[in-house]
N, C-alpha and C positions, 0 to 999 in steps of 0.2 A: 439324339444328344442325351447324354444321361447328368444327372443333377446329382448331388451329394448322397443322394440314397443308392445301395448297389442293386438294388430288388426292382428298380422302376426306371423304365425307358421312358422318357417325355420327347414326342414327335411335335413339331408344330412349324406352320409355312412360315417361309422369310419373308413374305411379301405381309405379311400381318404384323405391321409396322403402325400405321396411323387408320384412325377409325373413319367412314365415310359418313357417320353421322346416325345418331338414333331415329333421325325420319327415317334413312333408310333401313330402317330396322337391324342395324348393328349394334352388338353389345361392349362399348366401350371397353367392359372387362377383358374381352376376348384377344387386345389389340395390346401390343406391347407397350407401346411409349402413354396412353393414358393409362394403364396398368400401374408403370414407373411410377407416374406422375401422382398418382392417389396414393400409390407407397410411402413416396417419399414424405408428402401431406402426411398421413396418418402417423408416420415414425416422426415427423417431427413435431408435430402438437402432442401426439406424447411425452415425448422428452420435456418438452419446455412444460408440460401439467405437470409432470414427476420434480425438474425442477424447481417449480414456482411450491409444490407443497412441501419439499424436502430441505426449504433454504432455512426454515428457522431452527432445523436440527443439524444445521451447518456442513451439509454433506455436498463433497466436491460433485464436480458436471455429471464425471464417469459412470458415479454411480446411476443417476438418472439417465444414461444412456444405455448402460447395460438389462438395468429393468426393465425400460421400456420395450427392448427386444423381446425380454424374457413374459413380458405380457401379451404381447403380440404373437408371439410362439405356442408352441403346444403342451408349456407348461399353464397357458389360462386361456386366452382368445381362441388358439387354436386348435383345444378340446372340439369347437366347434367345426363339424367336416366342414357346412356351408361357407365359415368365414374364411376357413384356411384354404381350399378350392378356387374360393373367388377373391379371394384378394391379396394371400399368398399362395398362389399356384406354383407345383415345383419347376415349372416350363420358365418363371419368373424370378427364380432364385439366381440364375446366371448373371442376369443383367445388373441386378441389384446388386450382387455380389463382387460383380467387376466393377461397377462407380463406388463402392465401396474401398474396394483397394487402391482404385485412383487415388480416393480422398487420402487413406493411411499414406498413402506412396509421396504424396506433397507434405501431409503433416508430418510424418518424418525426416523430410528436407528441412521444416519449419524448425523442429526439436533440434538437428544439427545446426541450425544457423543460428540459435540464442544459444548452444554449450560453447562456454570456452573454456579451451584446457586448460589456460592459465591459471586458472580459479584454484584449480587440483595442487596446483606447485604452491600459489599462495597460504595457501593451508598448513602446509607443510607434513612430514612424513604422519601424523597421526589420521589424515584422513585417509591413506591406504588400508594402516591400521585396522582405522573403526570399520570402512566397508567392506574388508575382508574377513574381520572377525562377526561384524551382519551378517556377511553371505554364508560361511561354515557352517553353521547349528543348525541355519534350517536345509542347507543343502542335506544334510547330514539326515535332518529328519524325514526330508523327501524320500531318499534315498531308502528309509525303514519302512517305510509307506508304498513304495514304488512296490514292493513282496507282496504287500496283503493286495494291493487295491489290482495287479496286473496275476492275472492267468495263464497266460502263457510263459512254456519252461526254452522257448526258444532265446540263448545266449544272447543274442545280436538285438532281437525286442525286445530283450529286459531292459538290454544294458543301454539302447536310445528312449525305454520310458522313464530310467532312472534318470538318463540325463534330461529328461522334458519336463518330468514335475520338479527336478531338484532346480532346475534353472526358475519355473515358474512360483517354487516357493522363496527362492533367495533374493531375487533383486526387487530394486526399487525405480517404481516410476517417475523421472525426474520431474516429468513436465507435472503431474498431478500433484507431486510434492512443494515443485514451486509455486502452484495456485494455493495448495493449503495455507503457505509461508509466509504466503502474501495477504493470505486473508487474515491469518493469527497475528498479523504484523510482524511477524519474526525473520522477514526472509534479509534487513539489516542487519539482524544482531548476530553475536558469534558462533552462537549455537545454529542459528539459521543459514551462514557461512559455510559452518560444517557440516551441516544435513545436503546443502545442495553439493558442496563436492564431493562427499562420498556417495551422492547418489549418482551423481555424474560417473564418478570411475566405475559404482556398480553396473551402467547401464551401458558403459563400454566391456563388460565382461561379458554381463547379458549376450551381447551382441556376437560375440567370439563364442560365446561356449552355443549359444544358439546354431552358428555356422559351421560348428562340427558336429550339433545334433544334426543338423538336415543332412547333412554331407553324409555320417552314418545310415540317417531314417530312408532316404531315397536308394539306397543299396541292400542288396540282403543279406551281404558279410561283408566283413573289413576288407575293401581290398584296394587294387592301386587306383582306381575310379574315386574312391573318398578323399587320397591323399592326395590325386590331381586339384579336387574342389576345394580342401585347405589353400594350395600352391595357389589357385587361380585367385581365390578370395584377397589371398596377399599381397599380388601382383598387382589388384585390382585399387588396392587401399596404396599401396605405393604410387602407380599410375597417377590415382586422382593427386597423393600431394606434393609429388615434383613434379608436376606437368600443368593439373589444372589451376592448383594455386597458384601460383604465379600467373596462367593466363587471367585467372581474376583478377587477382593484382595489378596485371599491367589494363586490365578496364578500371578499374578505381583512379589510377594515376591519370588516365587520360581523358578522366571526367573533371572539367574544372571548377575549383573550389566553391561552395553555395548554389553549383546546376546539378538539377535532377537527372540520374543515370537516365541514361538514351534507352528509350525503350526497344530498340535492336538490343543491346546485350541483355534487357531482362530477358527479351526471348529465349537468345542463345541458352541463358542459363535456365532458365525452364524447359527449354531443348534437353539441355544437359540433365536434369532430373528424369526427364523418361528415359533418354540411353541410358545414364548409371542404373535403372531399373530393370533395363534388359537386357544388359552386359550380365548384372549379377543374376537373373533367374536363370538366362542362359548358363551359365556358369554352376549355378545346381543350388544356389543362396537362393535366400529370398529378394523379391522384386525391391523390398522396403530398404534394404540392407545398403545397397548400393545409394540409393536415395538417402540418405541417412550419413555416408562417408560423404558424401559429395555437399552437403548440406556442411558437414564440420570442417571444411577445405574451405569455405566462405570467409572471407577475414572479416572481424565485427569491424563496425564503420557505418558511412551512409550508405554503402550497397546491401547489407544486414539488414537493415532499418526498413527499406526503401519494399526490401520482397518480403517483409515479414507485413508492412503494412498494407500490401497488393494483396498477400493470398489468406490471411490467419482469418477473416472473416469469413471468408465464401468459404471455404475450406474445414474450420473447425464449425462452422453455424450449418454446414448444409452437409458435404462431401463425409466427412467424419463419423456423425453419426449411424450414417448406414452402413458401417462397419460393425461399431458396437451392437446394432440392431441387430446383425446376419447373426454375429455372437451370440445375443439373445435367443435368435428363431431357431437356432441350430439346439438350445438348452433344454431337456427335456426333463423338468423335474420330478415328474410320477416315477421316472425312475429311479431314484434315491428315494426306496423302499424298504420297509423293516427296521427294527431297534438296531440293528448290527451295524445294519450301511449308516445311519443316521449316527450314531456313537462313532464310528469310525470318521464320518466328518466332521462331528465336533471336537472331537480329539486332534484331529488333521489340523483344525482351526487354532487352538490353545495353544497346541505343543510349538506349531511354525512361527505362529504372535511372540512365544516366550523364548524359542530357540534366538529370534532377530534381536529383541529387547537385551535378553542376558548376553549376546554376545558382545552388544555394542557396549553397555551397561559397563561391562568389564571393564573391557578396554578404558572407556570413558574414565572410570575411576582410578586405574594404573595411569589416567597422564590427569589426575588432579583435577576433573573437569566434574563439579558437586552433584551431588547423588539424583536430586529431579531431573537436571537439566541432563544428564547421562541416560535416565529413564524417558523423559521427555523424546531424547534423540532416538533411543530405540523405539520408540512406537510412532515416528514420524517414520523411519527405515522402514517401516513396512505398509507404506502406502504400496498400492497397487494402482495400475492400469496400463498403458497402450504395448506395454511390452509384452510382459504377461497373457494377454488377449492375443497375441500373434504368435506367443509360443503356443500356447493351447489351440489356438486355431490349426494350427502349421502341424501340430501333433495330431489333431486331429484327422485334418485332412492327407496327412501321409500313414493313417491307420496304426499310430503309434496310440492314441488312447480313444479307446470305445466311447460309445455316446455316455453309458454311465459315469463313468472317470472324467468326463468332459465335464460333464452336469455339477457334480462334487468339487471340481476346480474350480468353476465359475462361481458356484456358492461363498465357497474359500475367499477365491478374490474380493468378491462382493463384501463379505462381514468385516476380512481383514482392513481392508480402506474403509467401512463405512464408522469403523468405532474408535480410529485414530483423531479425528477433530471435537468430537465429544471430552475425549479422555484429557487429551491434550489438555484443551481447554478449561477441565478442572480440575487436574494437578496443577500447571505450572500458569502462573502469572505473573510474568515478569514485570508488565508496566512497565515504571520508567526505573532502571534501578539507582539506588541510593548509591548519591552523588554526593561525596564530601565537600563543599567547597560555602563556605563563609558571604560572600560579596553578589548576594542576591538580587539586593537592591543598589539604587542609587547613591541613596542616603549614605550606605557603607562601602561603597567604593572610591576611594582615596581621590580627591582632583587630582594629586600629583601623581596618579597612578593609572595603569592601562583601566580601559574604559570598554568593556566586552559587550557587546547588544547584538541582537538578530534582528535585520530585518525581513518583512513580510511584502512580497507583491506579489499582486493576482494579473495588472495585465500592465503595460510598459505605461500608462497614464500616471500612474501612483509614485514611477522612477523621479522626477525632476524635482516633486516639492521634500521626498523622502531625502534627496542628495543635498538639498539646501539643509535640510533638518542636521544632518552629518555635518555638515561644514559649518554651520553655526554652534555646533554643540562643541567646539574650541579644541580639536585634535590639536598635541603641542607635542614637542620630542620627550617633555617630563610627562604629557599625560596623552599618548598615545590613542587612538580608536581604532579597535581590532571587532569591524562589521562581519557578521554573514549573512549574506542575502539569497532567500531562501524564495525562490518563485513557485506558490500552489499553484498545481496544473491539476484538474479532474480527471481522478480515472476512469475512464468508458471504455467497454465494448472488448477490450481486450481476454485474449482469453492466457497471459500470461503478463504477469508483471518483472520479468526476472533484469529485464533491460532497462526500466524506467522506473523502478523506485528508487529515489535519492544517488541517481547518479552527478556525481562530480563532470561541470562542463569539463570538454576538451578540448582546446584551441584546434582549428580545422575544422570542425564537426559543420555538413554542409544542412542547413535547415531544410527539412524534408516536410512539415507539416505547420500549422499556425502558432503550437503548444514552441514548437523547437525555433521556429523564426521569432517569436518574441523571447524567451528564452535569451536567443543568442542578442538581440536587441538591447534588454536589461540588464545583461552582463557586462557586454560593450559599453555601456554610460557609466556604469560602477566602475567599469575597469579604467575608461579614462578621467574619472574622478579620481581616483586612486593614483595614477599616475601625475596629477595638475595639482592635486589638492595638499598632497604632504602630510605625512604622519599619520595615515587613513590605510590600511590592509582592507580588502575586499575580498571574501571567500566564497565563492559563487555554488550555489547548492540548488537542485532541483527534487522537491517532492511531487512524485504524481500518485494519489491515493484518492480514494471517494470523499467527499466533500464530509460524511458521515465521519471518518476516522482521522481527517486531515490535522485537528488538532494535536493530535498526538506525534503525528509526525512533526511537529513544532515544538512540541516540549521534549522530546526524546534531541530532536538538534541544539536546543536550549542547555538543558541538563549535560550533555555530552560536551558540549564547546563555553559551560560554566560560564554562561551571559548573566549580566545583571538587568538588563530590561530588552523586553520586546517590543518592535514597533511593527502594528501592523492597521493595515487601510481600514475605512472605515466602510462599510455596505454601499453608501449615496456618493453619488458622483455628483458636482456641479451643473448646472444646464447653462446654456447658452445665456437664457435672462435672468440668470445668478439663483435658480431654482433649485434644492437638489429631490435627483431622483433617486429609486432603491437600480442598482445593475443586478444583483444575482442576490436572490431571498437566503441560499445557504453558505453566502460571506458571513450576516449577521449570528447565524448558528454557530459559525466557525468561531466568531470575535468572543460569542457568551461563553461557550464552551472555554474558550485562554483565558477571560477572565478569571473564572470560576475555578479552575485546577491550575492555573500557569505556575510552575516552578519558582518565576522571578517575578519581579516587576511588568508591571504591560503599558501601554500606551496604543493607544486609537487616535488615528491621524485621521482629522475629516479634512479633506485635500479641497482647498481655494486658490492653492497658488500660493508658493512662498519666496516671493520678490523675483523668481526667475528671470524676467524681463530684464531686469536692471542690471543682468552679467553683459556686459558689453564685450568681453574678453576674457580668453580664457585664465589670465593674469589678474583680472578685476574683481576684490573682494566681494561680495556681497553684502551694503548694511541691511540688517534687521533689529527690527523695533520689536521687540517681545513683550507680553502684559503678560504677569502672574496675578490669577485671583487666588484669593487665601481666606479660608471660612475655619479652615481648623481642622485637624482629624491625623492621622497616618500617608492617606492620598496625598493630601496637600503637602504634606513637609516633603514627600516627594516628589514634587510639582515643582516645590520650591529649593530642592537640590539639583533638580534638573536644568532649572533656571539659573541656579546660582556658575551652577558652571558653566551656561551660555555667557553670562555675564563678563566673565575671565576674559572673552573674547574682543580683542580691539576694536571691531567692526561693528560691535552688535550693541544696544539699548536697551534695559529694562524698567520695565513698570510695577513693581509692585503697590498691589493695590489689598490692604487688609480687612475685610468686614468683622467689625466691632459691633456687639450689641446693644444697643440704647439702655435707655433710662425708662422709656414708655412700653417696653414690650413685653408680651403677656405672662403675667405672675407667674403660671405655671409651669413654663419653660426656661426661666432666665437663671442665668448664674446657676451655682452651686444647688439651687433647692430640689433639681432633680437629679438625682443622684445616678439613676439610670436612664437614658433614653432609648426607646423601641421604633427600631424602624423598617418597615418593609422592605428587603433586597428587592435587584432587578432582576433577579434571576428565580425564575419561576421552574419546578420540576414536577411533570404532573398536574397534579391538583393539590400541591403542597406547594406554598410557599416560604422563602429564607426568612427567617428574622434575625436580628442582630441585637445585645447588648454590649451598650459600653460604658467603661467606668470613665465619665465624663469630664471627671475635674483631674485626674489625673492625666488626660489626652491635653486640657487645655495647660497643664504645668510642661507635655513637654513641646507645646507649642510655642509656649514663650520661651521656653527654654531655644529652639533652634531659630526662632527670631531673633533675639538677642544676638545669638551666633551669627547669623548670616547679616545683622545689621554694624557689628562691631568690624566684622571683616570688608564691608561695604562702604565706610560710613565717608572715605575721602573718594570714594570713586564716584566722579561725576556723570560716569554713562549708566547710572544704577538711581533713578528715582521711586521712596518709599513714602506711600501715602496707607493715611488708617480713614476708613469711612465709616461712620456710626450711622446704622439704619436699624428699624423696629421691622420690616415687616418685609416681604418678599418682593410689593412691590417698589421700593424703596433701593430694594438690591436690585433691581431690573434698570432705573434710574441711573444709577452710581456707573452700572457697566455700560449702560450706553452712552454716559460721557467722557468716557475713554476717547483720547485723541484717535481718529480715525489714522494714522500715521500706522499705527502698529498692524505688521503684517503676520502676528502668530500668537494665540493665545495659549497658556498653559493652564490647567485646572484640575485639580484633582476630580477624581471619581466623587471622593465622597459618600463611598459604602460604608453602611450602617451609622452613619452619623447624621443626627436631625436636627436644626436651628431653627429659631422664628426666622432667619434670615432670609432661609431659603423657603419659609410654608408659604406654599399654593403652587409653586412653581412645577411640582412631578404630575400634579392633578390630570394635567393634560400634556402629556410627556408623550412622543412620538417614538422615543427610544431610551427605555426606563435607564438600558445596559451604559449609558454615556452619564450616568449621574444626574440632579434636576441640573445644576447648573451647564455641566459639556453640553445634554438638550437643549437648551435655549440656545448657549451660545453655536451648535449644528443645525439650528432651525432655520426654516425657508426663510420666515419671515424676519429675522434678526437680519443685521450685518452681513455682506457677503464679499467685503475685501479681505475679509484674513481667512487662514488656517485655524484649525484647534488642536490640538493633544492634549488628550485625556487620560490623565495619570494614573494608573493603580498601585499601590505598594504593594510588594510581597511581605506580607507579617510574619508568618513561619512560625519558629517555636522561641521567639526572642524572649518571652516572659520566661522563659527558664535558662535563658542565658544559651539555648542552644541555636543552632544556624544549619541544623541537616535535617530534610523532611524526608519521607519515600514518598513514593506514588499511593494511590487511594488502594492498589491491588498488591501492593507489596506485601509479603507473611510479615515483615518486621512492623508495621505499622498500620492500625487500622482507622480508616481516615474517612468519614461519611461523606454523602455525596457532595459535591459543590463544599466542602471543607478543607480542602488541600490547603486555602491560604490562611486562613484563620482558625485553627484549630483548637482544640478545648482545650484549659488551662484546670490547674486544681481549683476549689472554690477558695481559698485564700486570698487566689492570685489573678480572679476571673475578669478577664480582658473580653474575651469575646466568648457568646454562646450561641450555638445554633440548635435553632428549637426550630420543626417542622409547625406550622398552622396551616391548618384546613381549610 
């Protein structure tokens, strides 16, 4: 049996599969199965280690997979003859390469399943033009270098070499690009959609060119057999589309809604993958081409998601790395020697990158895409990966590429892909785009106008109280509520986020896992409320991303939908005995990030139920008793704005308790003697704590004006009860809160960020959750009353000191806002209201 080397003949006993054991004197490395297991283990461990090392440099996993093979191959560890002959002997190459190709077969099938051809049509004509422009220049550069690298004078060999080299340099790796865009949070942006659609079209073109190149490469001359290969491949594509696709659609129709796809059907489809690979390999095209085409004809929906979930972890985690490792094992970097060869290598890298960037940028500018976005798009289109590796491996197997050319092209692919993410991260920081809308707070939203809010939900348990809260917010014909329900799901262990980032729910889709089942349950509950409640519109969305960046998804939706208020659940939930226990520590970090940088006002909902049990029928309205605690400051005014809106509901009653500083309060903090009060904020970053200085007198004037306006509007409303409590210190404040009637089922309180007062002195010394503020933490604590829910409100302040209401993101080039400064940005000294000073 001969391996990849033409000069070496390898013979082995076919019975030497499993060993009799080391106690019988057998060496496990002389037998194929234990040797294969050791090789796989070594490859996986090396790749995982490289993934860990390169993660801070934001490198895609494909770089680690190729480098893992290079390290184990003749370029490094393979330099040791003992290591090469014992761990990767020539007789083992065939088994390893066969398993790698099996993994490749199924991975390309999954890539085809994930691809949505409709994406190309939805982005319009510019997608085709950008994709083609990004292919032409690199292809021409590949043609020019083909004459330099190729030593043969045979026309057919040179033509095939040109085709292989041009395809390898010009195509874009769709799966790799999807991972890069998902990590950069660009997948759901306009530039991300254009890049994905262009890469999709690019990949399809690459497969066509590869099929043609293989048809030519396997024949010594352009003959009738090459034409038969191309025609047979075309016939196979038509057969898959017109015969296989209807059969798969028939399987989907036979599956009842909400039921899992039958195991029999899954086995039939997986068998079809192997049959497709066999047919295309027999035709003369690579077997993975058949698997890819078969994946393309699988309709999107439950069957596609089921296949991805069943196969992806095993294929991408175990089998596919073997293919990349084999490519690395074939790569001998020692062949790239001499200044001239390295100069050619550097020139190929620079010109290939520049060609794709230039072609894409010119077309982008023609379509009036901003310069930096066009440049970013060009860099993203340089992503290389699986298709390029297939092209190079096929070229080497067909003797179109020699060992030196293969090694050069592997280095080119690694470098071109490795530089993308760091460069894009530094030159393009989209953050949240500058969105011009004024009503970012409840206070600025008209009582007789549309109230737009974003509701974040982690689990179905959050839903009933939020629905009652929406109902209590008084949706009417003149003031409807437009709610965007965002189900927050953690992204874990998936190789691609193409199907699951910010997908809007489609009715009729089967629930295939816990997250989808929860989404169905959540959205059904809100849609039932929409049908029964009246004057409430519900727009369901799902954001699936890592917890570390989930707040960015919340901000993106909030600004895109121009909402005035974000409601997000507290990270603790009530236990059976009435206490509070943490559900997920990551929820608290999300809440803190939202409070620090939200583009609008925020409410943290401590859920202890909201009168949900009193609702006997769908048509019976709940009666809510709401208490507002007012201490002063922007957050309390925002809480009053929400409570004011709720008081308009005919079935709600509102108690407003305003706390007034008594005469015996400490002199140092009383009245206007303190021009500026200093308070430690609840958000800590590293070793620094944020502090806020506020203009106390001006805040008091604004508080009084708003209180007067509220009392004038509600003086004849018997359901609104206003009371002032004179207190001198924190103990009296707690006693006053405890005296409130226990019939109340909702407390609305401002977070009090940046505000301190003797009436809350000492309350924050033992706080468990300082992000809620002193009063919010008190009401949410386990040792306080357990019969009501609490809504802790923070107002978005923006740049109202200037009369402006638009604020960009911290990453936006138009505005430089310090960390945690989005909520209260700096003002000029003469109008200084809130100044951020980091304290050690």
